[in-house]
PLY file of the C-alpha trace (Angstrom):
ply
format ascii 1.0
element vertex 644
property float x
property float y
property float z
element edge 643
property int vertex1
property int vertex2
end_header
104.61 165.27 91.66
101.65 166.07 89.46
102.35 166.51 85.79
103.32 170.06 84.96
103.20 171.26 88.56
105.95 173.68 89.64
107.26 173.70 93.20
107.34 176.96 95.11
110.76 176.34 96.64
113.14 177.74 94.06
115.73 175.04 93.67
113.80 171.79 94.17
114.51 169.11 91.62
111.81 166.44 91.88
111.89 163.13 90.10
109.55 160.19 90.36
111.08 156.92 89.16
110.72 156.53 85.41
111.26 153.65 83.06
114.54 155.16 81.95
115.77 155.61 85.51
114.92 152.10 86.67
115.61 150.10 83.50
113.40 149.42 80.50
110.29 147.40 81.21
106.99 146.86 79.51
104.10 148.95 80.82
102.09 147.06 83.40
104.70 144.36 83.83
107.33 144.27 86.58
110.85 143.34 85.54
112.56 141.03 87.99
111.95 140.75 91.71
111.36 143.88 93.74
110.66 146.29 90.87
107.43 148.30 90.75
105.57 148.14 87.49
105.11 151.20 85.30
101.38 150.88 84.89
101.03 153.77 82.45
99.11 157.01 82.63
95.83 156.85 84.46
96.36 153.27 85.65
95.21 152.27 89.09
96.88 149.52 91.06
94.78 146.97 92.98
92.82 148.41 95.88
90.70 146.97 98.65
87.18 145.86 97.89
84.08 146.46 99.93
83.32 143.93 102.62
81.91 140.73 101.12
80.73 137.88 103.35
82.01 135.45 100.73
85.53 136.85 100.99
87.51 134.67 103.37
90.50 136.92 103.90
90.23 140.43 105.29
92.60 143.39 105.64
94.74 143.07 108.74
95.27 145.68 111.42
97.87 148.03 110.00
100.17 150.62 111.51
100.60 153.94 109.77
104.37 154.02 109.29
107.91 153.70 110.57
110.58 156.40 110.86
114.37 156.25 110.87
117.12 158.86 111.03
120.91 158.76 111.17
123.72 161.27 111.73
127.01 159.54 110.91
129.79 161.40 109.06
131.94 158.99 107.08
129.23 156.32 106.90
127.03 155.39 103.94
123.93 156.78 105.57
121.60 155.88 102.68
122.45 152.21 103.14
122.01 152.44 106.90
118.56 153.87 106.20
117.83 151.11 103.70
118.53 148.40 106.26
116.74 150.35 108.97
113.64 150.53 106.78
113.90 146.79 106.14
113.62 146.27 109.89
110.57 148.56 109.97
108.83 147.22 106.83
106.08 145.67 108.96
104.97 149.19 109.95
104.18 150.26 106.39
104.18 148.62 102.96
102.68 151.24 100.66
105.62 153.57 100.10
109.21 154.12 101.14
111.60 157.07 100.96
115.03 158.30 102.02
116.36 161.87 102.22
120.08 162.62 102.64
122.17 165.75 103.01
125.84 166.61 102.55
125.46 169.89 104.40
124.74 171.92 101.27
121.58 170.36 99.82
118.97 167.72 100.57
118.23 164.92 98.15
115.11 162.74 98.39
114.11 159.53 96.65
110.70 157.99 97.37
108.11 155.88 95.60
105.17 153.56 96.13
106.15 150.00 96.98
108.17 147.93 99.42
111.69 148.94 100.42
113.18 146.33 98.08
111.02 147.59 95.21
111.78 151.28 95.66
115.56 151.24 96.14
118.46 149.66 94.31
122.21 150.14 94.47
122.46 153.05 91.96
119.76 154.99 93.82
121.44 154.46 97.19
124.80 155.47 95.71
123.30 158.75 94.47
121.93 159.50 97.95
125.27 160.64 99.37
125.75 162.59 102.56
126.47 162.37 106.27
122.88 162.55 107.57
119.57 161.07 106.48
115.93 160.48 107.40
113.79 157.65 106.05
110.21 156.43 106.12
107.89 153.53 105.32
104.19 154.30 105.09
100.78 152.78 105.34
98.11 155.42 104.75
95.56 156.24 107.45
95.17 159.85 106.26
95.72 160.88 102.66
95.47 158.71 99.59
98.10 156.21 98.49
99.80 158.42 95.91
103.37 159.46 95.26
102.60 162.96 96.54
101.84 161.50 99.97
105.00 159.40 100.24
107.58 160.62 102.75
110.03 162.21 103.55
108.38 165.52 102.73
110.31 168.63 101.80
109.60 172.27 102.53
111.32 175.59 103.21
111.81 176.61 106.85
113.78 179.62 108.14
116.05 179.80 105.09
116.77 176.07 105.21
115.18 173.02 103.66
113.20 170.67 105.88
112.91 166.90 105.27
110.18 165.53 107.55
108.94 162.04 108.45
106.04 161.20 110.75
104.60 158.15 112.48
101.16 158.63 114.02
98.03 160.62 113.33
97.04 164.14 114.30
93.55 164.77 115.64
93.43 168.53 114.95
94.59 168.47 111.32
91.52 170.35 110.14
92.10 173.24 112.55
95.79 173.37 111.62
94.96 173.36 107.91
92.45 176.16 108.40
95.18 178.18 110.10
97.57 177.57 107.19
94.93 178.61 104.65
94.05 181.72 106.68
97.68 182.83 106.57
98.61 181.66 103.06
95.36 181.56 101.13
95.70 179.20 98.19
99.38 180.07 97.68
100.66 177.03 99.54
104.32 176.11 99.78
106.10 172.80 100.16
104.29 169.50 99.83
100.82 171.00 100.31
101.46 173.09 97.23
102.49 169.98 95.35
99.33 168.04 96.11
99.93 166.18 99.37
96.84 165.56 101.52
98.54 164.30 104.70
98.88 165.71 108.19
102.66 165.47 107.72
102.47 168.05 104.93
100.45 170.31 107.23
103.19 170.11 109.88
105.81 171.06 107.29
103.66 174.01 106.14
103.24 175.20 109.72
106.98 175.04 110.31
107.51 177.36 107.35
104.66 179.64 108.39
105.92 180.22 111.94
109.45 180.83 110.65
108.07 183.75 108.62
105.33 185.24 110.77
105.18 183.38 114.08
102.00 181.74 115.33
99.10 181.92 112.84
96.76 184.84 113.33
93.92 183.99 115.68
95.64 180.89 117.05
95.48 180.71 120.83
99.14 180.15 121.60
98.60 180.72 125.31
96.14 177.82 125.30
98.82 175.64 123.68
101.24 176.46 126.48
98.56 175.74 129.07
97.85 172.38 127.42
101.54 171.53 127.17
102.37 172.56 130.74
99.25 172.02 132.87
99.60 173.83 136.16
103.03 175.19 135.19
102.58 178.71 133.80
104.69 180.47 132.83
106.13 177.50 130.96
109.63 176.29 131.92
112.64 176.17 129.63
111.79 174.30 126.46
108.50 176.11 125.95
107.89 177.46 122.43
110.46 179.92 121.11
109.59 183.46 120.06
107.85 186.22 121.96
104.81 185.78 124.19
102.55 185.85 121.15
104.60 183.31 119.20
106.89 185.58 117.15
108.89 184.48 114.08
111.18 181.50 114.60
114.73 182.17 113.38
115.71 178.55 112.72
114.28 175.04 112.37
114.70 174.18 116.05
112.84 177.32 117.12
110.12 176.66 114.56
109.72 173.13 115.91
109.42 174.36 119.49
106.73 176.77 118.34
104.76 174.24 116.25
104.95 171.10 118.37
102.66 172.44 121.16
100.08 173.29 118.46
99.76 169.62 117.48
97.20 167.25 119.01
97.22 163.50 118.57
99.98 160.94 118.16
103.24 161.84 116.49
106.78 160.54 116.47
108.70 162.85 114.15
112.18 162.49 112.66
113.30 165.43 110.51
116.38 167.35 109.43
117.71 170.45 107.73
121.11 170.63 106.04
122.99 170.63 109.35
120.99 169.01 112.16
118.95 165.86 112.78
115.84 166.26 114.97
113.42 163.89 116.69
110.26 164.66 118.67
107.56 162.62 120.37
104.06 163.70 121.38
103.40 164.38 125.10
101.56 161.07 125.50
104.25 158.96 123.81
101.57 157.04 121.89
104.01 155.76 119.24
107.49 154.47 120.12
110.71 156.33 119.25
114.22 155.40 120.39
117.77 156.77 120.30
120.80 154.62 119.43
124.56 155.11 119.26
126.88 154.17 116.41
130.66 154.20 116.80
130.75 157.42 114.76
127.22 158.74 115.01
123.63 158.49 116.20
120.43 156.78 115.09
116.75 157.42 115.89
114.10 154.86 114.95
110.57 153.68 115.62
111.78 150.42 117.15
114.88 149.01 118.80
114.96 146.23 116.19
115.97 148.86 113.60
118.90 149.85 115.83
120.00 146.22 116.02
120.05 145.70 112.28
122.40 148.67 111.67
124.67 147.84 114.61
123.58 150.72 116.84
123.52 150.41 120.63
120.28 151.31 122.37
120.71 154.46 124.47
117.20 155.38 125.59
113.70 156.21 124.44
112.86 159.69 123.24
110.68 160.89 126.10
107.09 162.03 125.58
107.11 165.80 125.03
110.83 165.84 124.17
112.65 167.36 121.20
116.25 166.31 120.54
118.80 167.84 118.17
121.83 165.96 116.85
124.82 167.48 115.06
128.60 167.76 115.42
128.12 169.18 118.91
126.40 165.99 120.11
122.83 165.45 121.33
120.81 168.27 122.88
117.43 167.79 124.55
114.62 170.22 125.34
111.05 169.69 126.43
108.13 171.31 124.65
105.47 169.68 126.88
105.07 167.76 130.11
104.93 163.97 129.74
101.49 162.36 130.18
102.19 158.80 129.13
99.60 156.84 127.17
101.61 154.40 125.06
99.64 152.32 122.57
98.97 148.90 124.07
98.48 147.44 120.59
102.21 147.80 120.03
102.58 145.00 122.60
99.71 142.96 121.16
100.53 143.08 117.46
102.20 146.11 115.88
105.81 146.03 117.04
108.31 143.37 116.00
108.73 140.55 118.53
112.43 141.40 118.90
111.71 145.02 119.88
111.65 146.47 123.39
109.22 149.24 124.37
109.38 151.04 127.72
111.88 148.44 128.90
109.60 145.50 128.09
110.53 142.82 125.58
107.68 142.47 123.10
108.09 138.73 122.68
108.05 138.33 126.47
104.88 140.41 126.67
103.19 138.25 124.01
104.33 135.00 125.65
102.83 136.32 128.89
99.58 137.24 127.14
99.30 133.64 126.00
100.05 132.32 129.48
97.42 134.57 131.08
94.97 133.58 128.34
95.51 129.92 129.30
94.79 130.82 132.91
91.63 132.77 132.04
90.28 130.40 129.35
91.46 126.87 129.97
90.15 124.02 127.79
90.80 120.30 127.34
92.70 119.93 124.06
95.41 117.91 122.34
97.41 120.62 120.57
98.02 124.36 120.64
98.64 125.93 117.23
99.14 129.54 116.15
97.80 131.66 113.35
101.22 132.59 111.97
103.08 134.75 112.41
101.33 137.19 114.73
99.77 134.54 116.96
102.92 132.47 117.48
104.45 134.04 120.64
101.11 133.99 122.48
100.45 130.41 121.35
103.82 129.33 122.76
102.96 131.05 126.03
99.56 129.35 126.11
101.13 125.93 125.52
103.79 126.41 128.20
101.25 127.57 130.79
98.62 124.93 129.99
100.92 121.96 129.46
99.27 121.23 126.11
101.85 120.46 123.38
102.56 123.17 120.80
102.72 122.20 117.13
102.90 123.85 113.72
99.47 123.13 112.35
99.38 125.93 109.78
102.03 126.82 107.19
102.18 130.41 105.98
103.12 131.34 102.42
105.72 134.03 103.10
105.53 135.36 99.55
101.85 136.28 99.46
101.33 139.99 99.96
101.83 142.89 97.61
101.08 141.72 94.08
100.69 143.15 90.59
97.93 140.68 89.77
94.41 142.02 90.21
92.56 139.34 92.20
89.45 137.92 90.61
86.38 137.22 92.70
87.37 133.54 92.70
90.77 134.38 94.13
89.21 136.71 96.68
86.96 133.88 97.83
89.97 131.60 98.16
91.25 134.29 100.51
93.04 132.79 103.47
93.92 129.63 101.54
96.40 131.68 99.54
98.18 132.58 102.78
97.72 129.62 105.13
97.61 125.88 104.56
96.72 123.35 107.29
99.04 120.42 107.93
96.59 117.52 107.91
99.09 115.07 109.38
99.43 117.29 112.45
95.83 118.30 113.12
93.67 115.39 111.89
91.59 113.98 114.74
92.99 116.49 117.23
91.24 118.93 119.56
92.91 122.21 118.72
93.49 125.47 120.59
94.09 128.09 117.87
95.69 131.30 119.13
95.47 134.60 117.24
96.17 138.20 118.26
92.77 139.77 117.47
89.44 139.51 115.67
88.34 142.49 113.58
85.47 141.55 111.26
85.56 137.79 111.83
85.91 136.74 108.18
89.42 135.34 108.60
88.60 133.30 111.70
85.40 131.99 110.10
87.35 130.74 107.07
90.13 129.37 109.27
87.78 127.31 111.42
86.12 125.87 108.32
89.49 125.05 106.78
90.72 123.29 109.93
87.56 121.20 110.15
87.92 120.21 106.51
91.47 119.08 107.33
90.13 116.75 110.03
90.27 118.72 113.28
87.98 117.18 115.88
87.44 120.44 117.80
88.52 124.05 117.22
88.82 126.35 120.22
89.74 129.93 119.32
91.76 131.96 121.82
92.50 135.66 121.23
95.45 137.29 122.99
93.72 140.68 123.31
90.27 141.88 124.42
87.46 142.52 121.91
88.20 145.51 119.66
85.25 147.84 120.19
86.36 151.34 119.18
88.22 152.96 116.27
91.75 154.30 116.61
92.51 157.98 115.89
96.22 157.74 116.60
97.66 155.87 113.62
96.20 152.35 113.40
93.87 151.49 110.55
91.05 149.63 112.27
87.74 149.05 110.60
84.88 151.42 111.34
82.71 150.60 114.35
80.02 149.28 112.05
82.50 146.69 110.75
83.96 145.65 114.13
82.25 142.37 114.94
82.51 142.84 118.71
80.39 146.02 118.70
77.25 144.17 117.62
77.75 140.63 118.95
78.39 139.04 122.31
81.31 136.63 122.70
78.92 133.67 122.40
77.39 135.14 119.25
80.84 135.66 117.72
81.73 132.04 118.57
78.63 130.85 116.74
79.30 133.20 113.82
82.83 131.88 113.20
81.83 128.27 113.89
84.25 127.57 116.76
83.62 125.14 119.59
84.62 127.83 122.07
86.00 131.36 122.03
87.98 133.18 124.70
89.44 136.71 124.72
92.21 137.96 126.97
90.88 140.38 129.59
91.90 144.03 129.66
93.52 143.48 133.05
95.41 140.47 131.69
96.67 142.48 128.73
97.86 145.28 131.00
99.62 142.79 133.26
101.42 141.22 130.29
102.56 144.60 128.95
104.49 145.26 132.15
103.27 148.89 132.18
100.94 150.70 134.61
97.42 150.74 133.22
97.20 154.53 133.52
100.26 154.89 131.25
98.72 152.97 128.34
96.26 153.94 125.63
93.47 151.34 125.80
90.96 153.29 123.72
90.28 150.65 121.06
89.26 148.23 123.83
87.60 150.52 126.38
86.51 153.65 124.49
88.49 155.82 126.92
90.54 158.15 124.70
93.59 159.87 126.25
93.60 162.56 123.51
90.39 164.21 122.36
89.38 162.69 118.99
88.61 164.92 115.99
85.34 166.82 116.15
84.46 166.17 112.49
83.65 162.96 110.72
81.41 159.95 110.60
79.29 159.38 113.69
80.20 156.08 115.28
77.78 153.18 115.40
75.13 153.40 118.09
75.74 149.77 119.10
76.54 149.37 122.77
80.23 149.07 123.54
79.51 147.24 126.78
79.01 143.90 125.03
82.00 141.74 125.88
83.89 144.59 127.55
86.07 143.67 130.47
85.89 145.83 133.58
88.79 148.19 134.21
89.34 150.66 136.99
89.28 154.32 135.95
92.62 156.08 135.69
93.46 158.37 138.59
92.40 161.99 138.14
95.65 163.93 138.51
96.44 167.42 137.18
98.60 166.03 134.35
96.26 163.19 133.44
94.95 162.98 129.86
91.57 164.47 129.05
88.68 162.09 128.26
85.46 162.55 126.37
82.25 160.61 126.24
82.42 157.66 123.82
79.04 158.80 122.50
80.73 161.82 120.94
83.45 159.90 119.11
83.59 160.36 115.35
85.73 158.97 112.55
87.00 161.79 110.33
87.59 161.95 106.62
90.14 164.75 106.61
90.67 164.70 102.84
87.06 165.50 101.92
85.50 166.83 105.11
82.66 164.37 104.55
80.38 163.39 107.40
79.44 160.16 105.67
81.31 156.93 105.19
83.67 157.05 102.26
84.48 154.51 99.58
87.54 152.28 100.08
90.89 153.83 99.20
92.32 152.92 95.81
95.99 152.78 95.00
97.20 155.16 92.34
100.27 154.09 90.40
103.15 156.59 90.22
103.44 158.35 86.87
106.89 158.60 85.28
107.43 162.34 84.97
109.83 165.06 86.01
109.46 168.67 87.08
112.52 170.89 87.25
112.94 174.49 88.32
116.01 176.36 87.00
118.56 177.23 89.66
117.99 180.94 89.10
114.23 180.75 89.46
112.44 182.19 92.48
108.95 181.47 93.88
106.39 183.03 91.57
108.79 183.29 88.61
107.71 181.45 85.47
109.33 178.08 85.08
108.40 175.05 83.08
108.99 171.33 83.22
111.66 169.58 81.28
111.20 166.07 80.01
114.75 164.69 79.98
115.59 163.74 83.56
118.93 162.33 84.56
118.62 158.61 85.34
117.65 157.85 88.95
118.10 161.46 90.06
116.70 161.90 93.56
114.60 164.88 94.60
116.86 167.69 95.73
116.34 170.85 97.75
118.53 173.82 98.61
117.89 176.58 101.10
115.97 179.43 99.59
0 1
1 2
2 3
3 4
4 5
5 6
6 7
7 8
8 9
9 10
10 11
11 12
12 13
13 14
14 15
15 16
16 17
17 18
18 19
19 20
20 21
21 22
22 23
23 24
24 25
25 26
26 27
27 28
28 29
29 30
30 31
31 32
32 33
33 34
34 35
35 36
36 37
37 38
38 39
39 40
40 41
41 42
42 43
43 44
44 45
45 46
46 47
47 48
48 49
49 50
50 51
51 52
52 53
53 54
54 55
55 56
56 57
57 58
58 59
59 60
60 61
61 62
62 63
63 64
64 65
65 66
66 67
67 68
68 69
69 70
70 71
71 72
72 73
73 74
74 75
75 76
76 77
77 78
78 79
79 80
80 81
81 82
82 83
83 84
84 85
85 86
86 87
87 88
88 89
89 90
90 91
91 92
92 93
93 94
94 95
95 96
96 97
97 98
98 99
99 100
100 101
101 102
102 103
103 104
104 105
105 106
106 107
107 108
108 109
109 110
110 111
111 112
112 113
113 114
114 115
115 116
116 117
117 118
118 119
119 120
120 121
121 122
122 123
123 124
124 125
125 126
126 127
127 128
128 129
129 130
130 131
131 132
132 133
133 134
134 135
135 136
136 137
137 138
138 139
139 140
140 141
141 142
142 143
143 144
144 145
145 146
146 147
147 148
148 149
149 150
150 151
151 152
152 153
153 154
154 155
155 156
156 157
157 158
158 159
159 160
160 161
161 162
162 163
163 164
164 165
165 166
166 167
167 168
168 169
169 170
170 171
171 172
172 173
173 174
174 175
175 176
176 177
177 178
178 179
179 180
180 181
181 182
182 183
183 184
184 185
185 186
186 187
187 188
188 189
189 190
190 191
191 192
192 193
193 194
194 195
195 196
196 197
197 198
198 199
199 200
200 201
201 202
202 203
203 204
204 205
205 206
206 207
207 208
208 209
209 210
210 211
211 212
212 213
213 214
214 215
215 216
216 217
217 218
218 219
219 220
220 221
221 222
222 223
223 224
224 225
225 226
226 227
227 228
228 229
229 230
230 231
231 232
232 233
233 234
234 235
235 236
236 237
237 238
238 239
239 240
240 241
241 242
242 243
243 244
244 245
245 246
246 247
247 248
248 249
249 250
250 251
251 252
252 253
253 254
254 255
255 256
256 257
257 258
258 259
259 260
260 261
261 262
262 263
263 264
264 265
265 266
266 267
267 268
268 269
269 270
270 271
271 272
272 273
273 274
274 275
275 276
276 277
277 278
278 279
279 280
280 281
281 282
282 283
283 284
284 285
285 286
286 287
287 288
288 289
289 290
290 291
291 292
292 293
293 294
294 295
295 296
296 297
297 298
298 299
299 300
300 301
301 302
302 303
303 304
304 305
305 306
306 307
307 308
308 309
309 310
310 311
311 312
312 313
313 314
314 315
315 316
316 317
317 318
318 319
319 320
320 321
321 322
322 323
323 324
324 325
325 326
326 327
327 328
328 329
329 330
330 331
331 332
332 333
333 334
334 335
335 336
336 337
337 338
338 339
339 340
340 341
341 342
342 343
343 344
344 345
345 346
346 347
347 348
348 349
349 350
350 351
351 352
352 353
353 354
354 355
355 356
356 357
357 358
358 359
359 360
360 361
361 362
362 363
363 364
364 365
365 366
366 367
367 368
368 369
369 370
370 371
371 372
372 373
373 374
374 375
375 376
376 377
377 378
378 379
379 380
380 381
381 382
382 383
383 384
384 385
385 386
386 387
387 388
388 389
389 390
390 391
391 392
392 393
393 394
394 395
395 396
396 397
397 398
398 399
399 400
400 401
401 402
402 403
403 404
404 405
405 406
406 407
407 408
408 409
409 410
410 411
411 412
412 413
413 414
414 415
415 416
416 417
417 418
418 419
419 420
420 421
421 422
422 423
423 424
424 425
425 426
426 427
427 428
428 429
429 430
430 431
431 432
432 433
433 434
434 435
435 436
436 437
437 438
438 439
439 440
440 441
441 442
442 443
443 444
444 445
445 446
446 447
447 448
448 449
449 450
450 451
451 452
452 453
453 454
454 455
455 456
456 457
457 458
458 459
459 460
460 461
461 462
462 463
463 464
464 465
465 466
466 467
467 468
468 469
469 470
470 471
471 472
472 473
473 474
474 475
475 476
476 477
477 478
478 479
479 480
480 481
481 482
482 483
483 484
484 485
485 486
486 487
487 488
488 489
489 490
490 491
491 492
492 493
493 494
494 495
495 496
496 497
497 498
498 499
499 500
500 501
501 502
502 503
503 504
504 505
505 506
506 507
507 508
508 509
509 510
510 511
511 512
512 513
513 514
514 515
515 516
516 517
517 518
518 519
519 520
520 521
521 522
522 523
523 524
524 525
525 526
526 527
527 528
528 529
529 530
530 531
531 532
532 533
533 534
534 535
535 536
536 537
537 538
538 539
539 540
540 541
541 542
542 543
543 544
544 545
545 546
546 547
547 548
548 549
549 550
550 551
551 552
552 553
553 554
554 555
555 556
556 557
557 558
558 559
559 560
560 561
561 562
562 563
563 564
564 565
565 566
566 567
567 568
568 569
569 570
570 571
571 572
572 573
573 574
574 575
575 576
576 577
577 578
578 579
579 580
580 581
581 582
582 583
583 584
584 585
585 586
586 587
587 588
588 589
589 590
590 591
591 592
592 593
593 594
594 595
595 596
596 597
597 598
598 599
599 600
600 601
601 602
602 603
603 604
604 605
605 606
606 607
607 608
608 609
609 610
610 611
611 612
612 613
613 614
614 615
615 616
616 617
617 618
618 619
619 620
620 621
621 622
622 623
623 624
624 625
625 626
626 627
627 628
628 629
629 630
630 631
631 632
632 633
633 634
634 635
635 636
636 637
637 638
638 639
639 640
640 641
641 642
642 643
C-alpha cells in the first residue's frame, strides 16, 4: 500500500513485509535463501532491458499467473495453499499471496518474490482459517508493484471479497470507464489503494453492482445476448437482479451479474467469509480444475497442484460456469453458454508436463508433438538433444519416432533465475551461457537435432547454435515443436510485440540463416492440433494464425504491417455455428497499454521494490472518516478485512 494511503473499507489492516516482520537485514542485501531484500525507499529492482542484438538470452514466453483455492475445515489451509502455489510457480514468479478466513474476517499476506521468498512458517501460522485463496503472478497488465499483487480485497454486499485471477480481460477500459462514471474518483477496494490491474476492476465492479446494480448506461441486455446466443430470455444461471440488472444482495448474485460483463480470458477463484467461488470464462481459455480432499475441496489452475496437496481430480470447471463451495457442498450455475477455445500454448509450453487439460496428458501431447515433428521434418543426424527443460518431452518424442538416439547435450543451471544482482552489460552478453552449458564429450563431432518449444525473437537460438558449434558440433539442425509465432496474445501470455516476433518479418529460410543453423523446421498447425488431442475448433490458435476467438481490445498500439502469411501453415476455417466465437480481421488487431491509454509503444516494465510500511484504520472508523497511519506494526501481521 502506498505510504500514508488510507483504505476505504473501514476495518482493513494492511501490512507489507517489513524488516522487523521478516528479521533484521541490511538494506539491499538478502538474508539467507528465499528472503526478498529490503532495497530501501525509492529503490528499483532489476528490470528488463531493451532488445539488444548483442544480448544472447531473451525473456521467455510467460504466463500471467496461477490460482488456487481450498475449503477444508480442520486443515491448515495456508499450508495447503503454500504447496499448491509451489506447484504453480511456473505460471508466475513476480509475486505471491494467500488470503484465509475463519468465518469472521479475511487475512491476506502478499509480496513481490517467489513463493519461498514471500512466505515462512510464522506467516503461514498467522494465516489461520478453514478456507483460503492464493495466487502467483507474472504481470501482463499493471506494473510489478506490491499494490498489484493478489489476492485483492474489496467490499461486496456487506462482506469482504478476496479475489484472484488468471487471464487477461479485453474490455478493461470500458469496465473502468463504467466504474468511474458511477464512483467518480472516490474508488473503493484495491483501485482506491493504487492497483492498476484488471483484477482490481473486477473487484470494484462486484462492489458497484451490489450497491446499485448494473452501471448506468451499460447494455446489460447485450451482455445476456452475448452470454446466451440464440437463447433469450436467458436460462437459469443468467445474471441475478431485475431485468435491468438491479442490486445484487450477496457475493454470488454480484458475480452472476458481473461475469457476463467481462470479455477476454479469466479463471477466477475468490471467496467471502463463508463461501469459496470459482468461475471460468465462456471460452475456457485458461485451465481451472476442481479436486476433492478427504475433508474438503480444492480448485486450481492445474491438476498438478491437486496432486501435490493430495486432492483427487473431480472435473474441470466448465467454460461459462460459476461454482460455490461451503458447508452445503458444491453448487454449480451457468452464467454463459460454453464456446470452447482453450489456449493451445498450454499444451506447447505453459502447463506443467505432469498436468492434464481437457483429458489430455500434457507430457503425452508434447511427446506427440516431437513425434509429428520428426515425421514432418526428418533429417540425417547422430543425436537428438533438447533445450532444457521445455524442449525435453518433444525431443524424446522426436528421438523415439526417428530412431535417432536421445542424449543430454546441454546442462541447465537450475539456480539461475530471479536474482538480486543487477546484471552488467558483460553478464547480459554472456546470456544463455549462465543458464545452459554444452557437454562437449557428448556433442563433439556429432550431427545434432536440437528441439525447442518455440522461437520468439531468435536471440536465444542464435546464441545456442554458436555455443554448440564452439563445443564441436558438426551440424546443428533446429526443430521447433510449435508453428511460427506470428501474432500477439491478448488473453494472458506475455509475447513480444509483433515488431519483435522474428517470424513476422522473415521466412523460415531467412530465420535459419539468421540463427546460423544448418536447417530449421517448425511443427505445422495441423500437427500441433493433432498432438493436443482436441478438436481444432475448440482451441485458441490466435498467436499462430491471427484468428482471435474473442475480440481484442480496440485501443492500443497498431500491430506491425508485416505480412502474417510468411511461414504460416494452412488451416481450415472453424465451422460457422450460432455459438461459435466472433472473429475480426487481423489488420485491426492492436496491443493495448491499459495503464496509460497510450497508442504508442511503451518502455519496458521496471520492477519496483516493496516499501516497508503499514497503514491501519481504527476499528471504529468508517469510510470517509479521518484516520491516520501508525508506524508500529505487529510482526508479520497479514492484511485483514472485516465486513463493512
